[in-house]
Structure formats: C-alpha cells, structure tokens
C-alpha positions as CSV (number, residue, x, y, z in Angstrom):
1,M,53.2,-66.2,-2.4
2,R,54.5,-63.7,0.2
3,R,55.8,-61.4,-2.6
4,S,52.4,-61.4,-4.4
5,L,50.6,-60.6,-1.1
6,V,53.0,-57.6,-0.5
7,L,52.4,-56.3,-4.0
8,L,48.6,-56.7,-3.6
9,C,48.6,-54.8,-0.3
10,A,50.9,-52.0,-1.8
11,G,48.5,-51.8,-4.8
12,L,45.5,-51.4,-2.5
13,M,47.2,-48.7,-0.5
14,L,48.2,-46.8,-3.6
15,A,44.7,-47.1,-5.0
16,T,43.2,-45.8,-1.8
17,T,45.7,-42.9,-1.7
18,L,44.9,-42.0,-5.4
19,A,41.2,-42.2,-4.7
20,G,41.6,-39.7,-1.9
21,C,43.6,-37.4,-4.2
22,L,41.1,-37.8,-7.0
23,E,38.2,-37.1,-4.6
24,T,40.0,-33.9,-3.4
25,I,40.7,-32.8,-7.0
26,S,37.2,-33.5,-8.2
27,S,35.7,-31.5,-5.4
28,N,37.2,-28.3,-6.8
29,A,34.9,-26.6,-9.3
30,A,36.1,-24.3,-12.0
31,P,35.5,-20.5,-11.6
32,T,32.8,-18.7,-13.5
33,V,33.7,-15.8,-15.9
34,T,31.8,-12.6,-16.4
35,I,33.1,-9.8,-18.7
36,T,31.8,-6.2,-18.5
37,I,33.0,-3.6,-20.9
38,S,32.4,0.1,-20.3
39,P,31.5,2.1,-22.3
40,S,29.6,-0.7,-24.1
41,G,28.7,-0.5,-27.8
42,T,31.2,0.8,-30.3
43,N,34.3,2.7,-29.1
44,K,36.7,4.9,-31.0
45,V,40.5,4.7,-31.4
46,G,42.1,6.5,-28.5
47,D,39.2,6.0,-26.1
48,E,40.0,4.5,-22.7
49,I,37.9,1.4,-22.1
50,T,37.4,-0.3,-18.8
51,F,37.3,-4.1,-18.7
52,D,35.8,-5.5,-15.5
53,A,35.7,-9.1,-14.2
54,T,34.1,-8.4,-10.7
55,G,31.1,-10.5,-11.7
56,S,33.4,-13.6,-11.9
57,S,33.4,-15.9,-9.0
58,D,34.7,-19.2,-7.6
59,P,32.2,-21.8,-6.2
60,N,34.8,-22.9,-3.6
61,G,35.7,-19.4,-2.6
62,D,39.3,-19.8,-3.8
63,P,41.3,-16.6,-4.6
64,L,41.3,-15.9,-8.4
65,T,43.7,-14.4,-10.9
66,Y,42.6,-12.6,-14.0
67,E,44.5,-12.4,-17.4
68,W,43.1,-10.3,-20.3
69,S,44.0,-10.6,-23.9
70,F,42.7,-7.6,-25.9
71,G,43.0,-9.1,-29.4
72,D,45.6,-6.5,-30.5
73,G,48.6,-8.3,-29.1
74,N,48.4,-6.6,-25.7
75,T,47.6,-8.4,-22.4
76,K,47.1,-7.3,-18.8
77,K,46.4,-8.9,-15.4
78,G,43.9,-7.8,-12.8
79,M,40.2,-7.9,-11.9
80,T,39.6,-4.4,-13.4
81,V,41.9,-3.0,-16.1
82,K,41.9,-0.2,-18.7
83,H,43.0,-0.4,-22.3
84,T,43.2,1.9,-25.4
85,Y,43.2,0.7,-29.0
86,N,45.3,2.4,-31.6
87,T,43.7,0.9,-34.8
88,A,40.1,0.7,-36.0
89,D,39.0,-2.9,-36.3
90,E,36.9,-5.6,-34.7
91,Y,38.6,-7.3,-31.8
92,T,38.0,-10.4,-29.7
93,V,38.6,-9.8,-26.0
94,K,39.5,-12.9,-24.0
95,L,39.5,-13.2,-20.2
96,E,41.0,-16.2,-18.4
97,V,40.2,-16.7,-14.7
98,S,42.1,-19.2,-12.6
99,D,41.9,-20.5,-9.1
100,G,45.4,-21.8,-9.3
101,D,44.2,-25.3,-10.4
102,L,41.4,-24.8,-12.8
103,T,41.0,-22.1,-15.5
104,S,37.9,-20.8,-17.2
105,S,37.7,-18.3,-20.0
106,D,35.2,-16.3,-22.0
107,T,35.4,-13.9,-25.0
108,K,33.5,-10.8,-26.2
109,S,33.6,-9.0,-29.5
110,L,34.5,-5.3,-29.6
111,I,34.2,-2.9,-32.4
112,I,36.7,0.0,-32.5
113,A,35.9,2.8,-34.9
114,S,38.3,5.4,-36.3
115,A,38.8,8.4,-34.1
116,N,36.8,10.7,-36.4
117,A,33.9,8.2,-37.0
118,A,30.4,9.5,-36.5
119,L,28.9,7.0,-34.1
120,P,25.1,6.5,-33.4
121,T,23.5,7.6,-30.1
122,A,21.0,5.6,-28.2
123,D,18.4,7.5,-26.2
124,I,15.5,6.0,-24.1
125,T,12.7,8.5,-23.6
126,H,11.9,8.7,-19.9
127,Y,8.5,9.6,-18.3
128,K,6.8,9.5,-14.9
129,D,3.1,8.8,-14.3
130,D,1.2,10.7,-11.7
131,D,0.4,8.5,-8.8
132,C,-3.1,7.1,-8.3
133,E,-4.3,10.1,-6.4
134,G,-3.0,12.6,-9.1
135,D,0.2,13.7,-7.4
136,D,3.3,14.0,-9.6
137,D,6.9,12.9,-9.1
138,S,9.0,16.0,-8.7
139,S,12.4,14.2,-8.9
140,S,14.8,15.6,-11.5
141,S,16.3,12.1,-12.0
142,Q,15.7,10.3,-15.2
143,Y,13.7,7.1,-15.1
144,I,10.4,5.5,-16.1
145,L,7.8,5.4,-13.4
146,A,4.4,3.7,-14.0
147,W,1.5,3.2,-11.7
148,I,-1.1,0.4,-11.7
149,C,-4.3,1.7,-10.0
150,E,-7.1,-0.5,-9.1
151,D,-10.1,1.1,-7.3
152,D,-13.4,-0.1,-5.9
153,L,-12.1,-3.7,-5.6
154,D,-14.4,-6.4,-4.2
155,T,-13.3,-8.4,-1.2
156,S,-13.3,-11.5,-3.5
157,D,-10.3,-9.8,-5.2
158,D,-8.1,-10.8,-2.4
159,M,-4.9,-11.5,-4.3
160,I,-3.1,-8.8,-6.2
161,D,-1.9,-10.1,-9.6
162,A,-2.0,-6.8,-11.6
163,K,0.0,-6.2,-14.8
164,T,0.5,-3.2,-17.0
165,T,2.1,-2.2,-20.4
166,I,5.2,0.0,-20.5
167,Y,5.5,2.0,-23.7
168,L,9.1,2.2,-24.8
169,D,10.4,4.9,-27.0
170,A,13.8,5.1,-28.7
171,S,12.8,7.7,-31.3
172,E,15.3,10.3,-30.0
173,S,18.1,7.9,-30.9
174,S,20.1,8.9,-34.0
175,A,22.7,7.7,-36.6
176,G,26.1,9.3,-36.6
177,D,25.7,11.5,-39.7
178,P,23.1,12.2,-42.4
179,S,24.5,9.5,-44.7
180,S,23.9,6.8,-42.0
181,Y,20.7,5.3,-40.6
182,L,19.7,3.0,-37.8
183,T,18.9,-0.6,-38.7
184,K,18.2,-2.2,-35.3
185,Y,16.6,-1.2,-32.0
186,E,17.2,-4.1,-29.5
187,W,15.9,-4.0,-25.9
188,D,17.1,-6.0,-22.9
189,L,14.3,-5.7,-20.4
190,N,16.3,-6.7,-17.4
191,I,20.1,-6.5,-17.7
192,N,20.5,-8.4,-14.3
193,V,18.6,-11.5,-15.6
194,D,20.0,-13.9,-18.2
195,S,16.8,-14.4,-20.1
196,D,18.4,-16.5,-22.9
197,S,20.4,-18.6,-20.4
198,D,23.6,-18.3,-22.3
199,G,25.6,-17.3,-19.2
200,D,25.7,-13.6,-20.2
201,P,22.9,-11.4,-18.8
202,E,24.0,-8.4,-20.8
203,N,23.5,-9.7,-24.3
204,D,19.8,-10.5,-24.2
205,V,17.4,-9.2,-26.8
206,D,13.9,-9.5,-25.3
207,I,12.0,-7.2,-27.7
208,E,12.8,-5.2,-30.8
209,G,11.6,-2.0,-32.4
210,E,11.8,1.8,-32.2
211,E,8.6,2.1,-30.1
212,P,7.7,-1.3,-28.8
213,E,5.1,-2.2,-26.2
214,W,6.4,-4.1,-23.2
215,L,3.4,-6.3,-22.1
216,N,2.4,-7.9,-18.9
217,V,4.8,-6.1,-16.6
218,V,4.2,-6.8,-12.9
219,P,5.1,-4.4,-10.1
220,G,8.8,-4.2,-9.6
221,E,12.1,-2.5,-10.4
222,Y,13.9,-3.2,-13.7
223,E,17.1,-1.9,-15.3
224,I,16.7,-2.0,-19.1
225,K,19.1,-1.4,-21.9
226,L,18.6,-0.2,-25.5
227,T,21.1,-1.1,-28.2
228,V,20.9,0.6,-31.6
229,T,22.9,-0.4,-34.6
230,D,23.5,1.7,-37.7
231,N,24.1,0.6,-41.3
232,N,27.9,0.6,-40.7
233,G,27.6,-2.0,-37.9
234,F,28.4,0.6,-35.2
235,T,26.4,0.4,-32.0
236,A,25.5,2.5,-29.1
237,T,23.6,1.8,-25.8
238,D,21.5,3.5,-23.3
239,E,20.2,2.2,-19.9
240,I,17.4,3.4,-17.7
241,D,15.6,2.2,-14.5
242,V,11.9,1.3,-14.8
243,F,9.7,1.4,-11.6
244,V,6.2,-0.1,-11.6
245,N,4.2,0.8,-8.5
246,Y,0.8,-0.4,-7.5
247,R,-2.2,0.9,-5.5
248,G,-5.3,-1.2,-4.8
249,S,-8.2,0.1,-2.8
250,W,-11.3,-1.6,-1.2
251,A,-14.2,0.3,0.4
252,E,-17.3,-0.3,2.5
253,F,-17.0,-3.9,3.6
254,T,-17.7,-5.4,7.0
255,I,-15.6,-7.7,9.2
256,D,-17.6,-9.9,11.5
257,G,-17.3,-9.7,15.2
258,N,-15.4,-12.1,17.4
259,G,-17.6,-15.2,17.8
260,T,-17.4,-18.7,19.2
261,S,-14.7,-19.6,16.7
262,G,-12.5,-16.7,17.7
263,P,-11.5,-13.4,16.1
264,A,-12.8,-12.7,12.6
265,V,-10.1,-12.5,10.0
266,V,-10.1,-11.2,6.4
267,T,-6.9,-12.0,4.4
268,F,-5.5,-10.3,1.4
269,G,-2.4,-11.3,-0.6
270,F,0.2,-9.2,-2.4
271,P,3.5,-9.8,-4.2
272,V,6.8,-8.7,-2.7
273,G,9.8,-8.4,-5.0
274,Y,13.1,-7.9,-3.2
275,D,16.2,-9.3,-4.7
276,Q,19.4,-7.3,-4.4
277,D,21.3,-9.5,-6.9
278,T,18.8,-8.5,-9.6
279,G,18.3,-4.9,-8.5
280,N,14.6,-5.5,-7.7
281,T,14.4,-3.7,-4.4
282,M,11.0,-2.6,-3.1
283,R,10.9,0.6,-0.9
284,Y,7.7,0.0,1.0
285,V,4.6,-2.0,1.3
286,K,2.0,0.3,2.9
287,I,-1.3,-1.0,4.3
288,Q,-3.8,1.7,5.1
289,V,-7.0,1.1,7.0
290,T,-9.8,3.5,7.9
291,Y,-12.8,2.5,10.1
292,P,-15.1,4.2,12.6
293,I,-14.1,4.5,16.3
294,E,-17.6,3.8,17.6
295,D,-20.1,1.2,16.4
296,D,-23.4,3.2,16.4
297,D,-25.4,-0.1,16.3
298,W,-23.8,-1.6,19.4
299,V,-26.1,-1.3,22.4
300,V,-24.4,-3.4,25.0
301,G,-21.6,-1.5,26.8
302,S,-18.9,0.2,24.8
303,G,-19.1,0.1,21.0
304,N,-15.4,0.9,20.7
305,N,-14.0,-0.7,17.5
306,R,-10.5,-2.1,17.1
307,L,-8.9,-3.6,14.0
308,D,-5.4,-4.9,13.7
309,A,-3.2,-5.9,10.7
310,Y,-0.8,-8.8,10.8
311,V,1.7,-9.2,7.9
312,F,3.1,-12.7,7.0
313,N,5.8,-13.7,4.5
314,E,5.5,-16.4,1.9
315,T,6.2,-19.1,4.4
316,D,3.4,-17.9,6.7
317,E,5.9,-16.7,9.2
318,E,4.9,-13.4,10.8
319,C,7.1,-10.6,9.6
320,S,9.0,-8.9,12.5
321,P,9.8,-6.7,14.2
322,N,6.7,-4.6,14.5
323,C,4.8,-6.0,11.5
324,N,1.5,-5.9,13.3
325,T,-0.5,-3.0,14.6
326,S,-1.3,-4.7,17.9
327,A,2.2,-3.6,19.0
328,Y,1.1,0.0,18.8
329,A,-1.4,2.1,20.7
330,D,-4.3,3.7,18.9
331,G,-3.1,6.7,17.0
332,D,0.6,5.7,16.8
333,Q,0.4,4.9,13.1
334,A,-2.2,7.5,12.1
335,F,-1.9,8.8,8.5
336,G,-3.7,11.2,6.2
337,D,-6.7,13.4,6.8
338,C,-8.5,11.3,9.3
339,S,-11.9,12.4,10.7
340,E,-12.2,12.7,14.4
341,D,-14.9,9.9,14.2
342,D,-12.5,7.5,12.5
343,R,-9.3,5.6,13.2
344,C,-6.8,5.6,10.3
345,F,-3.7,3.5,10.6
346,E,-0.8,2.6,8.3
347,Q,1.2,-0.6,8.6
348,R,4.5,-0.5,6.7
349,V,6.8,-3.3,5.6
350,T,10.2,-1.8,4.9
351,P,13.4,-3.1,3.2
352,S,14.8,-4.1,6.5
353,H,11.9,-6.6,6.8
354,M,12.2,-7.8,3.2
355,R,16.0,-8.5,3.5
356,N,15.3,-10.9,6.3
357,Y,12.5,-12.8,4.6
358,L,11.6,-14.3,1.3
359,E,10.3,-12.5,-1.7
360,G,7.1,-13.9,-3.1
361,D,3.4,-13.8,-2.2
362,W,2.9,-12.3,1.2
363,T,-0.4,-11.8,3.1
364,V,-2.0,-9.4,5.5
365,D,-4.7,-10.4,7.9
366,L,-7.2,-7.8,9.1
367,V,-8.3,-9.0,12.5
368,N,-11.4,-8.0,14.5
369,E,-11.1,-9.2,18.2
370,K,-14.1,-7.1,19.3
371,F,-17.6,-8.7,19.6
372,Q,-19.3,-6.2,17.3
373,D,-19.0,-6.2,13.5
374,T,-16.8,-3.4,12.1
375,L,-17.3,-1.5,8.9
376,V,-14.1,-0.9,7.0
377,K,-14.5,2.5,5.3
378,S,-11.3,2.2,3.3
379,F,-8.5,-0.4,2.8
380,V,-5.5,0.3,0.6
381,I,-2.4,-1.7,-0.3
382,L,0.5,0.2,-1.8
383,L,3.5,-1.4,-3.4
384,E,6.2,1.2,-3.9
385,Y,9.4,0.6,-5.7
386,K,10.1,4.3,-6.2
C-alpha cells in the first residue's frame, strides 16, 4: 500500500513537471519567413543577386538565424546575402529561419538566363495631373500623381468617399529581341499588401493587361509593380509609386448662431490613410475656411464673426496638439489671397498627428460660438499624399 502511494505521488509530480515544460514549449511560436530577391524577375549568369530575409520575424521576439540554399549546391548564412549563379537554369531558393527551437522555411523559384540572353524590359509610364486649381507638379521624380476634384458640394455631402480611375500603361515595355514577344502583363496594385493571402505580398496579380484601368481607387499612397513575361518565360519588373490626392470645396452656406442649446456646429468627415507598414503615409490634411469679419446684418453691438475648426480622429478623440483653431489668434493661420474684409484660416493635420492616432474616418467640426449667423464663403478639405 505504502509503495503504491509513493509511486502515485511520484507520478503526479512528474506529470505536473512535464505539464509545465509542455506549457513552456507550446508558448513558443514558430518564426515567419519572408524572402525578397533583388533584382526581381529573370537574372543572368554572372549577375550578383541579393537575397534578403529582413521581413522575417519571430512572434516571441527571439533572436533568429538564417540559412539559405540556392538550388545549385551552394548555401550561405545571414539575414542578407549575395550570390552569383554560373549556369543558366531555373532554381528553387530555400530559406530556413530558426529561433533555436523551432524552424520555418519558404521557397522561391528563380530563373537564371545565359549571360548573353536578351531579356525583356518592364516600363510603367508615369504621369502627373495638375492639381484642382490648375497648378502643375514640377518635381523631376518619376511617379503617378492623380487628383480627385469635387467642387460646389452641398452641405449634405458631409462625408468624403470619392474614388477615381488610374490609367495604367505598360506600352513602353519590350521583349528582349525582335524574335521575342511579350505574353503577359501582370500588375500588383500594392506590393505591401498580400491581396491573395498566401503569405507573400510580392506575388499578387491584381489586374492584367498592357493598358488596364485600375478602378475605384480611393485617396492614398500605393507602390505598384508590373511584371512582364516573354515567350521564352523570361520576366522583368518595374515599380512605381502612385499618389491619389483629393480636394473638395463647399461655398456659400450659413452656420447658425449660438443659441439656447449652445454653439452651432457643422460636421464634415474625411478619410485618413496613414500606415507606415504598408507605405500609405499622408502628408497633410488641410482644412481651409473663408468667412467675413463683420456681419452686416447684425445690429446689436459688435458684429465681429468668429469660426473655429476642431479635428477629431476615428475614436472621436480630439487630435492634439494644436488641432483646433481656438488655440490661435485671428490671423495666425491665414492663407492665400484673403480680402481685408474676410478671415481666411487653414487648419493642418500633419504626419506627427497621424502617427499618434488611428487611420480611418476622421471629422472636422466648424463651430460658431457667436450669437449671429455666419456665412461661410468657402470651405475646402485637401487630402495630400504627395
């Protein structure tokens, strides 16, 4: 009886210890693996190719080791390595990432052409729209810039949800020599987003064609990639940034005066896109208001008008610091060609504000704390990504 009791207690103690060990082991999650190859597309014999694993990570924050197998019998260790192939062929590159306990791996196919092969070239045509007031972009950098312009909006149009079409053009792409021809034009419309949910954000094909239309594009910043393939199976890629800005304008509407229920408020909503992980980083939200200094119809005392703008993030928390005009004296935020009879102010939301708050649907309140009604001559919301 005593021996059985001892064995039972020992067994319970061992089970408890093992359970603790198993719990410790099970809490460790395997690392994630991301392979980036540069240049992407088809490379030639003798080209130095960079293999990068910096997108890999460990959920537990454990230090990682990286082991590459290039498919030609060669291996290397390190987060970022370089390798040169000596024979034309199609290779499978494998990366193993380990946290010392668990190992994850991924593979990518790589075509190596002969050193004298004529490879295709991919070329995305870039263009820049004039802004909504007719001014051009004088930058020498190559990107696509589009503007959405909405004028004479009604106050019932109080939430911006505009979309546009981007006209993509790969017609300057070419096959490697006159005997070759391009068979595919494949577009990834945001290389930082894994649209097909296969774990690799760089292999998505969102649209195809030499000159396709990219529909229903909302204001934002996008990095897109074109991959062309020729009849020999050789590929080439090109990448470009796309910026979609917005300007909406309202005119000649009245905000009631401060009454028994308190200050009068008119609210407008606008989208804010700011996500550093996906490269969608807005430069400015600009809110511009023009209204008369004096109310000509006011007959009791001073007819001095005063409007203020208060900006709120998606959770209805007031953006700060200095996201409202009541923090400034009249004239501190003047902009443009303002008449001496008017007040013109601009309230800006900058990246420093957006980094501290959520992206999503933000709002701006135009507030009239004066007793007299105020005519808003012009109200503009600008969403600038470039």
